[in-house]
N, C-alpha and C positions, 0 to 999 in steps of 0.2 A: 503493499500499498503505497502510494506515493503523501508526500506530505500537502498536495494540495486537497490530497482527497480527504486526511486525516481532517485540517483543519474545517473542509467542508462538512463534514461529521458532526463536529463541535459545535460547530455554530449550528447544524441540524437540530442536535438537540436540547441548546440553548433555548432555541424558541421555542421546542416543544415547553421547556420548562416555566417559558415565564408567559404562556398562554394563558389563560385564565379558563377553566370548568365552567361548564354551566346546570344548573333544574331548571327544568324548563323555562330557557331562555331566560334564567335571573344569573349573573356570575357568582360563583361562592366569591368566603368573601377574600380568600387567598388565590393565588396561583398553584400552575400543580404541582412547579420545584419548591413554596412554601411548605403546601400539603406534608411532600413527601418529607420535610423537614419537621414537619408537627409529626409524624405519622414514625420516624423513626427516634426522635427524638424519648417522645412517649415509649415507644416500644423496647428501646435501649433500656432508658431507664425501670419498667417491670422485668427485666430478663438480670441488669445490674444488680438489682436489690435481691432478687432471685438467686443469683450467682454467690454474693456476696454475706445473706443473710446466713443467721446460722438456721441447720439442719435441725428441723423437729421428728422428724423419719428416717427411714432409711433412702440410699441413695439413689437405688430401683424407683422405689415412690417420687423421688425428688425429680430422676430423668424422665420419670413417663410424664411427669406430668408437662414439663419443660418442653417435650415434642410435638404435645398433642395441643398446647400453648400455642406456638410455631406454625403449626396446621391450622388453626382455626384462624392466626394472623394475615394468611395469604388472600384470602377472599377484599379483605378491607387493603391492604397493602396495591391488588390489582384495581379495586378504584380508583382512588389518590391516586395511581399514577397515570388514571385517562382508558387504562387499560378495558374498562366495563364501566356503562354511561347508565345514566338514569337518578332514580334514590334509592342507597344502598340497603335494600329489603335484606337480602341473603345476607349480603359483609354484618352488618348488627347483627341477623340472628347466634352467627359467627361469635362474633363476641359473648354475646350471652351466654356461649357454653362454657368462660373461661371461667366466672366465678363457681358454679355450678359440676362441673366436671374436675378442669384445671385446678385450680387453687383446692379442693380436695385433698388434691392428690401432693401438691407439695407442702402442704401445711400437715400431712400425714392426715389427717380428718381420723376420729376415735371409731368411724364407719366402718371405712376403707381398711384400717388396722385386721381386722380374722379373717382376711382373704389369703389366698398366697400367692405366690410370686407371678406365675402361670395364670393364676386367673386375675392379676390384675393386666397382663398385660395384653391377657385376650381383650378384655374392657379399650382398652384403649387403642385400639389396632380394630375394634369395633369401629369406635368414635372414626377415630381415621378415615376410616373406608367412606363412611357416611358423611362427615366433609367432604371429600376430593370428588366422592361422585357427582355431589350435589353440585360446587365448585363446576366443577365442569361443564356440567348439564346449564348452569345458569352462566356461567363463561359466554361457552357459544349463541347464548338469545341472547348477550346483553354488550357485548365488544363490540358492536355499531350501532348507531341512529338508522331508527328506520326516516323515510323523507316524510316530511312535514305533510299534515293534511291540509286543503287549502280553507277546508273550515271547518271547528270543531261545536262542542257545546261545553255552553261552559255561563259562568256571571257574569252580570256586567257590572260593575268596579262597583260605581257610582249605587246602581238601583238594588245591588247585592246584597249591600251594608244590612239594612235594615232586616231582611232574611237571617244574615249569620248573627246576628244577637239575639234573634227571636230563637234561632237552636241554643244558642250559649243560655237561653233564661229558661229554657224549655226544659235543657238538663238539669240546669240548677234547680228549680221546681221539682221536678221531678229527685231529683238525690234529698231533696231536705223531706219530703213526704215521704221515703220511701219504708222506715222503719212502720209509715202507717198502713201502709199500701200491703206491706206479707200479709197483715193478715185476712185477706182478700182471697189467697191461694197464691204460689210458691209459681207455679207455673208459668199462667199469663205474665205473671210478674219479673218475671226472668225475662220472654220475651218483651217486652216493653220496655226492660230495662237495655237492654243489648239495643235495640232502634236508639232511644234515648240519647244511647251513649256514644253511638255510632255522629250522630246529629250532633251533638256537644261537640265530640273530636273536631269536624265538621268546622264547626261554628269559630271554636276557637284559634285551627289554621290560619283558618279565612283572617277574620279580625285581627290576630297580632302577625301576621305578613302586612297587611295595610297600616297597620302601624308601625312599624318598622319603614313599611317607606314613606311616610310620613302621611298620609292617608286619612286621620282618625282627627278627633276632634279633641279638645281637653274632658267632655261630658265621654264621648267615646271611650276615650282609653280607662276613664276611672271606671266607667260600666265593666270593662276587662278585668281589672285589678282587682274591682269588686270581686267577682265571679268566680275567675280562680283561686282567690284566695278563700272566698265561703267552700268552695267546689274541694281546694286542698287541708281545710281542718275540719269538714263534716267527713270529706269519704277515711280523713289520715283517725277519726278517733274508734274507728273499729280495730285502729292497733294493727292496724296491717299498710307498711307505707310503700309494697310495690300497686295497691291499689290506686295511690294517685300519682307515683311517678312516671304514668304513659303520657299521664295529659299535660304535668309540666312540662318534660322533656316534648313533646309537642310542640308547644306555647316556644319555648325557649328554639327549637329549632327555625319555627318559620320568622319570628324577628330578626336572626341571624342572618336569614335569604333575604328579609325584605333590607335592613339598614344596612347590610357588607360589612360589621363587624362585627366580634365577639362583647355583650354586656357583661366584660371580667369581677368587676365588681357585685354587681348584679347573683352572677354564678357564685361569685364567693361567699355572698352571706346564703343563698342559697345549702351550698354545701356545708356546712357551717350548723345550719339548720337539719336539716337532715341528719349530721351525723348527731348530735347532742338527740335530737327523737333516738336514732335508734339506741342509744348506748344505754335509755330510761325503758327502753322500749320492755325488754326482758322480765322487770319489774311492773312493768304495769299491767301486762297480763297476768301476774299472778294475781294482784289484787281485782285485776275488773272483769277479766274473763271466768265463764262459766265454765266448769268440768266438762268438753265434748260439745263447746258449742260457743265459738269462734265469735267475741265479737257480736255477741249476741244482748248484749248489755252495754247498748247506746248511751252517749249522756246528754240527758236533752241540752239546748240550747242556753240556755242559761247556767249549765253548770257547766261550762266547755271553760270558761277564764280559770276557775280555780281547778279544773282537771288538766288542762295544758301546764298550770303557775306548777302545777305538783308531776308533771311529764318530767316537763324543761331541769327543776331543784337533782329528780331523780338521776337521769340524763347526766348530768353535771358531775352530779355524785360519782357515780360510775367510772366518769374518764380521770378524776380525778384523783381514783383507786388503782390507776391503773388495767379497766375493764373489767374489773367484777362488783359483784352485790354489797348487795348489806350484809348477805351470809359465809361472803367468800366465798360464791359458785360464779367460775369464771363464765359469763356472758356469754352467749354461744352468738358467732359471727351472722350476717347476711347470710354470707357465702353455703355456711353448714346449715340453714334452715332452710334454701331451695337447691339440696345438694341434691346430683341424677346419680352421679357416678355411685352408688351406694345400690343403689335402686339396678341400674344394669348389671351389679356383681351379681346381685340377688340372684334374681331374672337368670342369669347365664349359669348361675351355679345348681342352680334348680330345676332349671328345663334340660333337657326332658328327664334326668335322672329320676329325679323327686315327684316331678311335677309334669304331666303331657303338653305339650302346645295348645293352644288355645283355639288356631287353625281358622284364625277370621274372625272368633267369636265379639272380638271388638268392633269388627266392622259392620258387624251384618244391620246396626240399627242407621246408617249413614245416607242413605236412601230418604228417609226420613225422618231425618233431620234438616230435609231441604222445604221439606211442606210446613207454612206458618201455623204455628197451636190455632189460630183463630179455625184452620178446617182441620185438625185433628189434635182433640180434644188430649186424647190416650199415648201423643206423641213425647217419646226418649228423650230424660234430658240429655243437655250434649254432655254431663259428666258419668255417663252411662259407661265408658269405657276404662277410668278409672275403679268406679263398684265392679267392674267384671273383675280389674288384674287385681281391685283387692283381698278379695272375697277368693279367688285362684288361689292365694297366694299363702292365705290366712293371715294377711296381717290386722283385719280388723273382719268383726261376725258380720252377720245379714244387719243386724239392730247398729251398728256402726257405722255403717257405710250411711245415714241416713243422716248421723251428724257430724260426722269430719271426713275431710275427704282429705285425700295422698293423691300428687300430684304426678303424674307419669310423663314421661314426654315420646315423643312419636318413635326415637331412637329403641326405649325399654320395649314401649307398645309393639315397634314394629320384629325385634325380638320374640316377646312373649307370644304371635302369631306363629311367626313361621322360620324363626332363627336368624340364620347369615339372608336369606331372602328375602326377608323379613324389612331388615334393612336396608338390604340395597334397593328394594320396590318402595320404601319410603322415601329415599334418598333423590330416587326419578322422579319421586311423584312431589314431591317438598321444589326440585329443581324446575320440574317444568311450570309448576303453577307459579311458585314464586318468580321463574326470570319473566316468566309470559306477564304476568301482572307488569313487573317491571319494563320492559319493553313495551308497556302500553300507555306508561306515562311520559317514556321520551317523545320530544318533538314536539311538547302540549303546552302551553302556557299552565300556570300555578291555577289558579280559577276553573280551568277545567273539569269534563266530568270524568277522564283518562286519570291524571295526574293523580287529582285528588281520590282515587280508588284508592291509588297506589299509598299515598296519605294515610290512608283511613287503614290496610294490612297493615301495613308498617307499624301503627301504635297498637293493631292487638294482639301482632305476634312477637316483638321486641320483649325479650328480656321475661318471656311470658313462656310454662314446662305446662304442654298442655300435651293431649291428646292428638291423636288423628279426629275426632269429634270434637271437640273445642275449636281443632283451628279451623276445618270447619266448617263449623257456627257463626264463626269471627267472618270469617270472609263473605258469609253466604250473606247476613244481616250485614252489613258494612255496603253488600251486591245491590241488594232489596232498597235499603234505606237511599242509599246515591240515587238508586233507577229511579224512583220516588219523586227527590228532589230535583233532579235533573229533567224529568217531563215537564213539572210542576211550575219551576223558576227560571229554571236555564233558559238558553238560548242559544239557535246557531249561529256566529260571529264569523268570521274574518278570522284565521288564525295569525294573531302577529311574527309568526315565524314564518315564514311562509310568506314565501316571493315571487313571485311570477316571472319566470325568461321574461328578458327581452329579444325579438326578434325581430332582423332585420331582416329585409329584400337583396336578390344575391344585384351584382352589379357587371355588367358588361358579359362575357363569361362564366364567372364566378370563377374569377383567377385570385379573386381578392375577398376573401370571406370574412362575414366580421364578426371575431367571437363574441359567444354566448353560457350563458351558464349551464352547466349539464345536468342533465335530468329533467330541467324544466322544475326547479327548487334550491333556494338560496333559504339565507337566513339571517335577516336584521335586526337591527333596533328603530323604533320609529321616528326618531332622529335623524337615522341617516338613508333613510327613505326616499322615495319623492314618487308621490302619487302617480300613477299612469290616468290622462284623465279618459274621463268615460269608465275606467276602471271599476267606480259605484263600494271603493276601497276593499274589493280582491283582490289586489296584484297591485306590486309594487315595483316601481325599473330602479334597480342599483346599480351603481356604479362603483366601481373598485373593489375591489379584496372583498373578500367578508368580514362580518363587523366580527369583533371581540365576544359578540355570544354562541359566536356560531358553535351549533350542536357542533359540527364537522371539521375543525380549525385547519387540521392540514390534509384537507383534499386537494390533491393536483387539480388544476383548473386540464379540463379537456383537449388534443391537441386534436393540430385542426391539421388536415392534408389537403393538396393539393389535390383537386380532381383527377382523376383519371382517364377521366372519357378524352376522350379525339378532339383536341383542337385545329381548326383550321390555318394554315400554315406554319404549323410542326411540324418539322420533323420526329419518327420515329426511333427512340434510345438518346435524347435530347432531355 
């Protein structure tokens, strides 16, 4: 390789790193090079800490956890480097596996130690295979952006504000009256809760995005903050912090995409708040939970000031004492409470030597879950898979499954049904569904039907250890809710990411054709476009190179060759 070629490659690499990626036509706050720096800094800090921290278990457990962590980080590296596009649904799901699997191995959790080295290695290889198969399929589906459609169904930015506010208020009213509604039947209330949660998430994302873009006035911003605060404290009063992280995270991501910067002060305050609440959660549960009935003793509104004051005090005491309760017991971490690796180890150890494979029993109710409860009163609950698995492996008796729920994830469920074949089929299914939804949200504006569907699915899946039945219910309810909203409130509008190609008439014999965009489409920001006369806003004529928010900024312009037909007066072979 010559020096000129090396310099050319270095220049091309530098240009790629300086390009900004985009989601839904909105630039990310950092360019690709900066995103990679952040990724490697955080990943390097994680591995550096685990390498030099005192080892609490055997070297084998530590190595297995580190190996699985590296595999789970690969999808996120593919996303930050621009090798895959769209919302990072699969990368975020893989990151959620680190606390529930990898950290339990690295920290030698008490639930992992009873198993042999061979059983631990078997579980790690199972997870590596699951993540690898799913990542390969998602990569093939999202490694390029589809051409933007000329017309999309989306919210009108100005007319859609009252609608988004209504969705947030609907979710807030339902959450505040949830304790009263449970008295009228849990099945129908659960279905309504799924719909209102989807609409509430939709409103939170849309309003926080507009807030970040400075499209909300002071009254609307105050309403957003008040609604988020009430939802936070009401949902957290059940002493299950995971219930509120999804909506707060969704609001944070939407604001960052709209404002193009990270509010570090607000983020630090929120992390500190969660840290204190989590530290005191163990003692508060011992005091307020009825045995076998999680969160049934929810506090009333007038009791909340005293309730949270007590919670904060106990959290600060635990942090000051080095993570120990009043009785001197070590408070379990969030990762230990959400651990999945011990369930996978148990299922692999007992199946099929002690208990037989389920042969698809937990999947038998999936078709019925797609039927709305108003048409089927005897419809199975979405957690029926958890109930079957808990009974099958003797973790709960028949009465216990209606009082306590043990969460199993798709990997454990797949192995319990068909062994390694079940794990592989689960990875293939999740890869195609998540990859397809991710690709569907590409090349569309952020308040369009397709992009918002990907947002709702990501909010429901990320960080949730659920069976396939629960995931199916989440995706299906999000689809139905958003489809109803789209039909009633959304309208077809010109896609701002679509730019109609400019056509030119040939001059003379066609020896000097004019350049035009390949494929009939390109992307550009509204300030960079000049509306073509008579196009009614449906097409735009663009001069120059694609804009900075191009979904494919590295596309090579098409090569226009001279026509090969014979022209009078020229000799052959010339």
